[in-house]
C-alpha positions as CSV (number, residue, x, y, z in Angstrom):
1,X,-22.8,212.7,123.1
2,X,-20.8,211.2,126.1
3,X,-21.5,207.4,125.3
4,X,-20.8,208.1,121.7
5,X,-17.6,209.7,122.7
6,X,-16.5,206.9,124.8
7,X,-17.4,204.3,121.9
8,X,-15.2,206.5,119.6
9,X,-12.3,206.5,122.0
10,X,-12.2,202.9,123.2
11,X,-13.3,201.3,120.0
12,X,-14.1,198.0,122.0
13,X,-17.0,195.8,121.3
14,X,-17.9,195.9,125.2
15,X,-18.2,199.6,124.9
16,X,-20.2,199.6,121.9
17,X,-22.8,197.4,123.6
18,X,-22.8,199.3,127.0
19,X,-22.9,202.6,125.0
20,X,-25.7,201.5,122.9
21,X,-27.8,200.1,125.9
22,X,-27.0,203.6,127.8
23,X,-28.3,205.6,124.7
24,X,-31.2,203.7,124.3
25,X,-32.0,203.3,128.0
26,X,-31.7,207.2,128.7
27,X,-33.8,208.0,125.7
28,X,-36.5,205.5,126.6
29,X,-36.5,206.7,130.3
30,X,-37.3,210.2,128.9
31,X,-40.5,208.6,127.2
32,X,-41.3,206.7,130.2
33,X,-41.3,209.6,132.6
34,X,-43.2,211.6,130.3
35,X,-40.5,214.7,130.2
36,X,-39.9,214.4,126.4
37,X,-42.0,213.5,123.2
38,X,-40.8,210.8,121.0
39,X,-39.8,213.4,118.4
40,X,-37.3,214.9,121.1
41,X,-35.8,211.8,121.9
42,X,-35.3,210.6,118.3
43,X,-33.9,214.1,117.4
44,X,-31.6,213.9,120.4
45,X,-30.3,210.8,119.3
46,X,-29.6,211.8,115.8
47,X,-27.8,215.2,116.9
48,X,-25.9,213.8,119.6
49,X,-24.6,210.9,117.6
50,X,-24.0,213.0,114.5
51,X,-22.5,216.1,116.2
52,X,-20.1,213.9,118.3
53,X,-18.8,211.9,115.2
54,X,-18.6,215.2,113.3
55,X,-16.7,216.9,116.1
56,X,-14.5,213.9,116.6
57,X,-13.6,214.0,112.9
58,X,-12.9,217.9,113.0
59,X,-10.6,217.5,116.1
60,X,-8.8,214.6,114.2
61,X,-8.0,217.2,111.4
62,X,-7.3,220.2,113.9
63,X,-4.7,217.8,115.9
64,X,-3.1,216.7,112.8
65,X,-2.8,220.0,110.9
66,X,-2.9,222.4,113.8
67,X,-5.2,224.7,112.1
68,X,-7.5,226.4,114.6
69,X,-9.4,228.4,112.3
70,X,-11.7,225.4,111.4
71,X,-12.6,225.2,115.0
72,X,-13.3,228.7,115.3
73,X,-15.4,228.7,112.1
74,X,-17.6,225.9,113.5
75,X,-18.8,228.3,116.1
76,X,-20.3,230.7,113.2
77,X,-23.4,228.3,112.6
78,X,-24.0,228.2,116.3
79,X,-23.9,231.8,116.9
80,X,-26.4,232.5,113.7
81,X,-28.6,229.8,115.2
82,X,-29.0,232.1,118.5
83,X,-31.6,234.1,116.5
84,X,-33.7,231.2,115.5
85,X,-33.6,229.3,118.8
86,X,-33.8,232.4,121.2
87,X,-33.5,230.1,124.1
88,X,-31.5,230.7,127.4
89,X,-30.5,227.0,127.6
90,X,-29.1,227.2,124.0
91,X,-27.2,230.4,124.9
92,X,-25.5,228.6,128.0
93,X,-24.5,225.6,125.7
94,X,-22.9,228.0,123.2
95,X,-20.9,229.5,126.1
96,X,-20.0,225.9,126.9
97,X,-18.8,225.0,123.3
98,X,-17.0,228.4,123.0
99,X,-15.4,227.9,126.1
100,X,-14.2,224.4,125.0
101,X,-12.8,225.6,121.6
102,X,-11.0,228.6,123.1
103,X,-9.7,226.4,125.8
104,X,-8.7,223.7,123.7
105,X,-6.8,226.3,121.6
106,X,-5.2,227.7,124.3
107,X,-4.2,224.4,126.1
108,X,-3.1,222.9,122.7
109,X,-1.0,226.0,121.8
110,X,0.6,227.1,124.9
111,X,0.1,224.9,127.9
112,X,0.4,221.5,126.2
113,X,-0.4,219.3,129.0
114,X,0.2,215.7,128.1
115,X,-1.0,212.4,129.8
116,X,-0.2,210.1,126.9
117,X,3.2,208.9,128.4
118,X,1.2,208.0,131.7
119,X,-1.5,205.9,129.5
120,X,1.5,203.9,127.9
121,X,2.9,202.8,131.0
122,X,2.8,199.2,131.9
123,X,0.8,198.6,135.0
124,X,2.7,196.4,137.2
125,X,0.9,195.0,140.5
126,X,4.3,194.1,142.2
127,X,4.9,195.5,145.5
128,X,8.5,196.2,144.8
129,X,7.7,199.2,142.4
130,X,6.4,202.7,143.5
131,X,5.7,204.1,140.1
132,X,2.0,202.8,140.3
133,X,1.5,204.2,143.7
134,X,3.0,207.6,142.7
135,X,0.9,207.7,139.5
136,X,-2.1,206.9,141.6
137,X,-1.4,209.6,144.1
138,X,-0.6,212.0,141.6
139,X,-3.8,211.2,139.7
140,X,-5.6,211.7,142.9
141,X,-4.2,215.2,143.7
142,X,-4.9,216.3,140.1
143,X,-8.5,215.1,140.4
144,X,-9.0,216.8,143.8
145,X,-7.4,219.9,142.9
146,X,-9.2,220.1,139.6
147,X,-12.7,219.3,140.9
148,X,-12.2,221.7,143.8
149,X,-10.7,224.7,141.8
150,X,-13.6,224.4,139.1
151,X,-16.2,224.2,141.8
152,X,-14.6,227.2,143.3
153,X,-14.5,229.1,139.9
154,X,-18.2,227.9,139.4
155,X,-19.6,229.3,142.8
156,X,-17.4,232.6,142.6
157,X,-19.0,233.2,139.1
158,X,-22.3,232.3,140.2
159,X,-22.1,234.7,143.2
160,X,-20.7,237.7,141.2
161,X,-22.4,237.5,137.7
162,X,-25.7,239.0,137.1
163,X,-28.6,236.8,136.3
164,X,-29.0,238.2,132.8
165,X,-28.8,235.9,129.5
166,X,-25.3,237.4,128.4
167,X,-23.5,236.8,131.5
168,X,-24.8,233.1,131.9
169,X,-23.1,232.9,128.2
170,X,-20.0,234.6,129.7
171,X,-20.1,232.4,133.0
172,X,-20.4,229.3,131.2
173,X,-17.7,230.3,128.7
174,X,-15.3,231.0,131.5
175,X,-16.1,227.8,133.4
176,X,-15.4,225.8,130.5
177,X,-12.4,227.5,129.5
178,X,-10.9,227.2,132.9
179,X,-11.8,223.4,133.0
180,X,-10.1,222.9,129.5
181,X,-7.0,225.2,129.9
182,X,-7.0,226.5,133.3
183,X,-6.9,223.2,135.3
184,X,-4.1,221.8,133.1
185,X,-2.3,225.1,133.5
186,X,-2.6,224.7,137.3
187,X,-1.3,221.2,137.1
188,X,1.9,222.4,135.3
189,X,2.2,225.2,137.7
190,X,1.8,222.9,140.7
191,X,4.2,220.3,139.2
192,X,1.2,217.8,138.9
193,X,1.9,217.2,135.3
């Protein structure tokens, strides 16, 4: 999903080549190391690529229409699937997905953290301008603050949450919710936006 996402975002020939090599390499390494069966790797490739493309299209629709119900409806099949899979790892992943969707809605509707203008800036390597330096420093501060506070949230939740499955769902939901909506809100509060 990571490499497929990068290929969708960048849409460059070199990224398609690199992404394909990485996707194939990771799958083949799983087989070589004997940690997965061929059917696991093939299904992983299929599900990863198909779900990434589906969610990319879904987010395009949601971004265009600002209709968040569609995102919330996507959680229903995943919630129903809990009763079929009955896996602790699946419940953690559902927590991640739920936190991501809720965080996306909160961030898009209320926080509205935007980095598009920064990406459109022309990069100048001239020593006469400080805009690049300011941008790099601000980005470094954001990265450090975001990673540090996310790690702090993770460690606190790891310490206070009981080890029951339901609490693992809640822990991963909160962590992802904080990463997607809380960190951008923190950047706005600290004027790093």
